[in-house]
N, C-alpha and C positions, 0 to 999 in steps of 0.2 A: 632593587627597588626603583621603579621608574618614576620620574617626576611628572606631575600633571602639566598640562599646557599652560595653566595659569601661572606656574612658577618659572616658565621658560624665560621670562624677562630678566631673571637674575644674571644671566650671562651678559646681557647687554647693559644692565643697570647697576653693576657692582660699584662703579664709581659713585653713583648717586646714593647708594646705601651708605658708603663711607662719608660722603659729603653731608648727608642728613644726620648721620651719627655725630659728626663734628658740630653741627649746628645745635642739636639737642644738648650735647655736652656743654657747649658754650652757654646756652640759655640756662642750663641747670647748675652751672658752676662745677661741672665734673672735670676732673683732670684727664686730659686726653692720653696721658701716659699710664693711667691706671686701668689696665685692660678689664679687670673684674667690674669696675664701675661703668666703664663704657659699654660693656656687653649687656648691662641691665637695660639699656635703651634699645637694644637690637630688635626685640620682638615688636615694639611699637613702631619703630622705623620701617621694618619690613611690612607690617600691617598697613601703614600709611601708603607705602609705595604699591602694595598689592591693590588697595582700593583705587589709587590713582590710575593704575593700568586698567583695572576693570571698568572705570568710568570713561575710558577711551577705547571702546571695543573695536572700533573701525580702524585703529591705527596699529601697525606692527610695532613690536617692542623696539626694534632697531631704529625706527623713525622717532619714537618718543624719546629715547635716550640719546639720540644724536643731535637733537635740537638744543641750541644754546639757551633757549627759554625754559627748558625743563627744570633746571636747578631752582630757579626763582619760583616757578609754579609749585614745585614740591614743598618748598619752605612755606609758601602762603597756604597751601592745602593743609599741611601739618599743623601750622599755627592756628588756622581756623578751627580745626577739630578740637584743639585744646579749649577753645571758648564755647564749644557746643556741649554745654553741661545739661544732663538730664534733670532739670529742676523739679519736674513732677515727682521723681523718685525720692527726692529729699523730704518731701512733705509727709 
């Protein structure tokens, strides 16, 4: 099975997946040593990073993930999404 180009960032961004997983676990009170609980956050973390990469289409993945600023930007991006609630759907 071949990977799509959109997923090619995973090779360059594995550290950032792990970092954002640790941030999500810390924010949610998840024990980092409980693999089953940590893995529950994986899909949302990967989705956040996928969107982050797609929102920077003119930058190569290796450049995005080698920037010292990327860690902070990903946390801000991920946290901002948590507050982007579809309030219209709740009515």
